[in-house]
C-alpha positions in Angstrom: 108.1 235.6 103.2 106.7 239.2 103.4 109.3 241.0 101.5 109.7 238.6 98.7 105.6 238.4 97.7 105.4 242.1 98.3 108.4 242.6 96.4 107.1 240.5 93.3 104.2 242.4 93.2 105.8 246.0 93.2 108.4 244.8 90.2 105.0 243.7 88.2 103.4 246.9 88.5 106.5 248.8 87.7 107.3 246.5 84.8 103.4 247.2 83.4 103.6 250.7 84.8 99.7 249.5 86.4 99.9 252.3 89.0 101.1 256.0 88.9 101.3 258.6 91.7 98.3 260.1 92.5 96.1 257.6 91.4 92.6 256.6 93.3 91.9 253.2 93.2 88.9 251.4 93.3 89.2 247.4 94.6 87.0 244.7 93.9 86.3 243.4 97.4 84.6 240.1 98.0 86.1 239.2 101.2 87.9 236.1 99.9 91.7 235.7 100.6 92.7 237.3 96.8 90.7 240.6 97.3 91.5 241.1 101.1 95.0 240.5 100.6 95.0 243.0 97.6 93.4 245.7 99.9 96.1 245.1 102.5 98.8 245.3 100.0 97.9 248.8 98.5 96.7 250.3 102.2 100.3 249.3 103.2 102.0 251.0 100.4 99.5 253.9 99.8 102.1 256.1 100.9 104.7 254.8 98.4 102.7 255.2 95.7 100.5 258.5 96.9 97.4 256.8 95.9 93.9 256.8 97.8 91.9 253.6 97.9 88.3 252.6 97.8 86.5 249.2 97.9 83.4 247.7 96.5 81.2 244.7 97.5 78.8 242.9 95.5 76.3 240.7 97.6 75.0 238.4 94.9 72.5 237.0 97.2 73.3 233.2 96.1 74.4 232.0 99.5 71.7 233.4 102.2 73.2 234.4 105.7 76.6 233.5 104.2 76.7 236.1 101.8 75.0 238.7 104.1 78.1 237.7 106.6 80.5 238.3 103.5 79.2 241.8 103.0 79.4 242.6 106.8 83.3 241.4 106.9 83.9 243.7 104.0 82.5 246.3 105.8 84.4 245.9 109.4 87.7 245.4 107.2 87.4 248.4 105.5 86.4 250.3 108.6 89.3 248.8 110.8 91.8 250.2 108.0 89.6 253.8 107.4 89.0 252.8 103.7 86.2 254.1 102.0 83.6 251.0 101.4 80.5 250.6 99.1 78.3 247.8 98.8 75.1 246.4 96.8 73.3 243.5 97.2 72.0 242.1 93.8 69.6 239.4 93.0 71.7 237.6 90.4 69.5 234.4 90.1 66.7 236.7 89.0 69.0 238.4 86.6 70.6 235.4 85.1 66.9 233.9 84.4 65.9 237.0 82.8 68.9 237.4 80.5 68.9 233.1 79.9 72.5 233.2 81.3 74.6 231.0 83.8 75.0 232.3 87.2 78.7 232.6 86.3 77.9 234.9 83.4 75.3 237.1 85.3 77.4 237.7 88.4 80.6 238.7 86.0 78.8 241.0 84.3 77.0 242.5 87.1 80.5 243.1 89.0 82.0 244.9 86.1 78.6 246.8 85.6 78.6 248.1 89.3 82.6 248.6 89.4 82.4 250.7 86.2 79.2 252.8 87.9 81.2 253.3 91.2 84.4 254.1 89.2 82.7 257.0 87.7 80.5 257.9 90.8 83.8 258.5 93.1 85.9 259.7 90.2 88.5 256.9 90.7 91.5 256.5 88.0 91.5 252.4 88.1 89.6 249.5 88.7 91.8 246.8 90.8 90.8 243.1 90.8 92.7 240.6 92.3 93.0 237.8 89.6 96.0 235.6 90.6 98.4 233.6 88.7 96.1 230.2 89.3 93.1 232.2 88.0 95.1 232.8 84.8 95.6 228.9 84.1 92.2 228.4 84.6 91.2 231.0 82.2 93.5 229.7 79.5 92.7 226.0 80.0 89.0 227.2 80.4 88.9 229.0 77.0 91.0 226.4 75.2 88.7 223.4 75.9 85.6 225.7 74.8 87.5 226.2 71.3 88.7 229.8 71.6 90.7 231.7 69.4 93.9 233.6 70.2 92.3 236.3 72.4 91.1 233.3 74.6 94.5 231.6 74.9 96.0 234.9 75.9 94.5 234.4 79.4 93.3 237.4 81.9 94.7 240.5 80.4 97.0 242.4 82.8 95.5 245.7 82.0 92.8 246.4 80.0 91.2 250.1 79.6 90.8 251.5 83.3 91.1 247.7 84.8 94.4 246.4 86.4 95.4 242.9 87.7 98.5 243.3 89.8 98.4 239.9 91.3 98.4 237.7 88.0 102.3 236.5 88.7 101.3 235.9 92.4 100.1 232.2 93.2 97.1 231.6 95.2 99.4 229.6 97.7 101.5 232.4 98.4 98.6 234.6 99.1 97.4 232.2 101.6 100.5 232.0 103.4 101.0 235.6 103.8 97.7 236.0 105.5 98.3 233.0 107.6 101.8 234.4 108.7 100.0 238.0 109.1 96.9 236.6 110.9 94.5 238.4 108.4 91.4 237.1 108.3 89.2 236.2 105.4 86.1 234.5 104.3 85.7 231.2 102.7 83.3 230.7 99.6 82.3 227.0 100.1 80.7 227.2 96.8 84.4 227.4 95.3 84.6 223.7 96.6 81.6 222.5 94.6 82.0 221.1 91.2 78.7 222.2 89.8 80.1 225.3 88.1 82.7 224.5 85.1 85.5 226.8 86.7 85.4 224.9 90.0 85.6 221.4 88.0 88.7 222.6 86.2 90.2 224.0 89.5 89.2 221.2 91.9 89.8 218.4 89.5 91.6 218.9 86.2 94.4 221.5 87.2 95.8 219.3 90.3 95.9 216.1 88.3 97.8 217.8 85.4 100.3 219.3 88.1 100.7 216.0 89.8 101.0 214.0 86.8 102.6 216.2 84.0 103.9 219.6 85.0 104.2 221.1 88.7 105.2 224.3 87.1 101.8 224.5 85.0 100.7 228.2 86.1 104.2 229.5 85.4 104.4 228.3 82.2 100.8 228.9 81.3 101.4 232.7 82.1 104.7 232.6 80.0 102.5 231.0 77.1 100.0 233.8 77.7 102.5 236.4 77.3 103.9 234.8 73.9 100.4 234.7 72.6 99.5 238.1 73.9 102.4 239.6 71.7 101.7 237.4 68.6 97.8 238.6 69.0 99.0 242.3 68.9 101.1 241.6 65.9 98.1 239.9 64.1 95.8 242.4 65.3 98.0 245.3 63.6 98.0 243.3 60.3 94.2 242.3 60.4 93.3 246.5 61.3 95.4 247.2 58.2 93.7 245.0 55.9 90.5 246.0 57.3 91.0 249.5 56.8 91.6 248.9 53.0 89.1 246.3 52.2 86.1 246.6 54.9 83.8 249.7 54.8 81.7 250.2 57.8 77.9 251.2 56.5 74.5 251.8 58.0 73.6 248.8 56.5 76.6 246.5 57.6 80.0 245.6 57.1 81.0 245.7 52.9 83.8 243.3 52.5 85.5 243.7 49.1 86.6 240.8 46.9 90.2 242.5 47.3 90.7 241.1 50.8 91.2 237.5 49.4 94.0 238.7 47.3 97.6 237.6 48.2 98.6 237.6 51.7 95.2 238.9 53.0 93.8 235.5 52.3 96.1 233.7 55.1 94.3 236.2 58.0 91.1 236.5 56.5 89.7 234.7 59.1 91.3 237.0 62.0 90.3 239.9 60.0 86.9 239.1 59.5 86.2 237.7 63.2 87.8 241.0 64.9 86.0 243.3 62.5 82.4 241.3 62.9 83.1 241.3 66.8 83.5 244.8 67.0 80.7 245.9 64.8 78.0 243.5 65.9 78.8 243.0 69.4 78.9 238.9 69.0 81.1 236.1 69.2 81.8 235.1 65.4 82.1 231.4 65.4 84.8 229.1 63.3 81.8 228.0 60.8 80.9 231.5 60.5 84.1 232.2 58.8 84.3 229.4 57.2 80.8 229.9 55.5 81.7 233.4 55.0 84.6 233.0 53.1 82.8 230.7 50.6 80.3 233.1 49.4 82.8 235.1 47.8 82.7 232.2 45.0 78.8 232.4 44.6 76.9 234.3 42.1 75.6 238.0 42.7 72.6 237.7 44.9 73.2 234.5 46.7 72.7 234.7 50.4 74.0 232.6 53.5 72.8 232.5 57.0 75.3 233.0 60.1 75.0 232.4 63.7 73.8 235.5 65.8 71.1 236.5 63.1 73.8 237.6 61.0 73.3 237.1 56.9 75.7 237.5 53.9 74.7 238.4 50.7 77.1 238.2 47.8 77.0 241.9 45.7 79.0 243.0 43.0 82.6 243.1 44.1 82.1 242.8 47.5 80.1 241.1 50.1 77.4 242.6 52.5 77.2 241.5 55.9 74.3 242.9 58.0 72.3 241.6 61.4 68.6 240.5 60.3 65.5 241.9 62.1 64.0 238.8 63.3 60.6 240.7 63.8 60.5 242.2 60.3 57.4 241.1 58.2 57.8 241.2 54.5 54.6 241.2 53.3 53.4 244.1 55.8 51.3 246.9 53.8 50.0 250.0 55.3 47.3 252.4 54.0 48.1 256.5 53.7 45.5 259.0 53.3 45.8 262.3 51.8 47.9 264.9 53.8 49.1 262.2 56.2 52.6 260.9 56.9 53.4 257.4 57.9 56.9 255.5 59.4 57.5 252.2 57.7 60.4 249.8 57.8 62.5 253.3 59.0 61.4 255.5 56.6 59.0 258.6 56.8 56.6 258.8 53.9 54.1 261.6 53.2 51.5 262.7 50.5 50.2 266.2 50.2 48.4 268.5 47.8 50.6 271.0 46.0 50.1 274.2 44.0 51.5 274.4 40.4 53.9 277.3 41.1 55.7 275.3 44.3 56.4 272.3 41.6 60.3 272.3 41.1 62.2 269.5 39.4 65.7 268.6 40.6 67.8 265.5 41.4 66.6 265.1 44.6 64.7 261.6 44.3 63.3 261.8 47.5 60.6 264.2 46.6 58.2 263.6 43.5 55.3 265.6 42.0 52.6 263.3 40.2 49.3 263.7 38.6 46.4 263.1 41.2 43.3 263.2 39.1 43.0 259.5 38.9 44.4 259.0 42.5 42.1 257.0 44.8 43.0 257.3 48.6 43.7 255.7 50.5 47.0 254.6 48.6 49.2 251.4 49.6 52.6 251.2 50.9 54.4 247.9 50.8 57.8 246.3 49.9 58.2 245.0 46.4 57.6 241.3 45.7 58.8 239.0 42.6 56.8 239.8 39.6 55.9 243.5 40.5 56.4 245.6 37.3 55.7 249.3 36.0 56.5 251.5 33.5 59.4 253.8 34.6 58.9 257.4 33.6 61.0 258.2 30.5 61.1 254.3 29.0 58.9 252.8 26.8 57.2 249.7 28.1 56.8 247.7 31.4 59.7 246.7 33.5 60.1 244.5 36.4 61.0 246.3 39.5 63.7 243.7 40.1 65.2 244.6 36.8 64.9 248.4 37.2 66.2 248.3 40.5 69.5 246.3 39.1 70.1 248.7 36.3 70.2 251.6 38.7 72.5 249.6 40.5 70.7 248.7 44.1 72.5 245.9 46.0 71.1 243.1 46.9 70.2 244.0 50.6 69.0 247.6 49.3 66.5 245.7 46.9 65.1 243.7 49.5 64.0 246.7 51.6 62.8 248.9 48.6 59.2 250.3 48.9 56.4 250.7 46.5 53.7 253.2 46.4 50.6 251.6 45.0 47.2 253.3 43.6 44.4 250.5 43.3 47.2 247.9 43.1 48.9 249.7 40.4 53.0 250.8 40.9 52.9 254.8 40.8 56.3 255.2 42.6 59.3 253.2 43.3 60.2 255.3 46.2 63.2 257.3 45.9 63.8 256.1 42.3 61.2 256.5 40.0 57.7 257.4 39.3 55.4 255.4 36.8 54.5 257.0 33.0 51.0 257.1 34.2 51.2 259.6 37.1 53.6 261.9 35.3 52.3 265.9 35.4 50.5 267.1 32.3 49.3 270.5 31.1 45.8 269.7 32.1 46.6 268.3 35.3 43.9 269.6 37.9 45.4 267.9 41.1 49.1 267.9 41.8 50.2 265.7 44.8 53.6 266.0 46.3 55.3 262.8 47.5 58.3 262.9 49.7 60.3 260.7 51.7 62.9 261.1 54.5 
């Protein structure tokens, strides 16, 4: 029994090159059967791999004295083996409430946060978690029931960045049998038998019935399924990456998605490409409906907008769609006053107004600096965003023009237009910031007061 399970794990480690000689492993130790087995395994074979091992226990403060007893047990277990041990006590319930998360989400996030913190602190080379074959089945089914994509159907990653999971082909029952035969004690978390948590309901109710009625080899078959999905996902991601590099530009404003992305074969995997890039750029989960709505905007007129989930907005531009994250705290009609020889910050820009001498006046292509006739300027002047109906007389042109038409003519796309700032003197526009001053404030030979405007 011992030899079979150990050889299976050793073979799995070798097949996926999970451990190299000289590695320093940090093991996530809960005190339960899986993590105790994991620690025991690597302690037993540390000479074989020429590794050093440490363990980290997180006390989630969810089960009172039982949680404290788990921590003490882990500490004693490591002490008996001579393994370096770390522990932290965290109020998960409080953090979950603050972040509006479920207890499961909060506990998981904290575990990985602390594991990475100690990984760096002690100079470890790998983090080891004890996810087993049954955990993989639960994850796949849980994700499928939630309507996940390919990434969710691929199950628990065998290796991701600095995290390895050597027990993914080892069943829970074989772990329990090994511990019982070798008289190795472990802690039992009673909450695992309660169906208040969604995963526990799958583990205790759904999966046992599926194994009994449909397929007793469910775990093995789901692992094979996840391997097929992982390989398919890798191929699709390569295609999506190539298409994204050709047709999606990552800018300060957001993502510019070219119309060409829908041509030929690209349309077939548009959804996968868009979902992948959106999630990487904005660190959110793009929904099925988001992708459907995003695809429809390519058929709309320039300037049309749609709202997506997670405060994302898409705007139809010429030859592309701009996807960006809305600032929900933004107030579009906000105005601010600016006095002479002062500067202010507004909507991410710094604007300054100062007096200038004639000998320092220079004219260049830098539209962020302008010199104007200040003889009729009354301070403070006003800065605000443009609104429909705003018009001015652009320098060099005869007659007035709406700000909207002017910005369109100088090829400012819709998202840039909505954030355009104006400087006004007595309610009259004197500068469309960074683009054009009004004819009324151009310098003349008899100008007595020159004002320098600049923005950065």
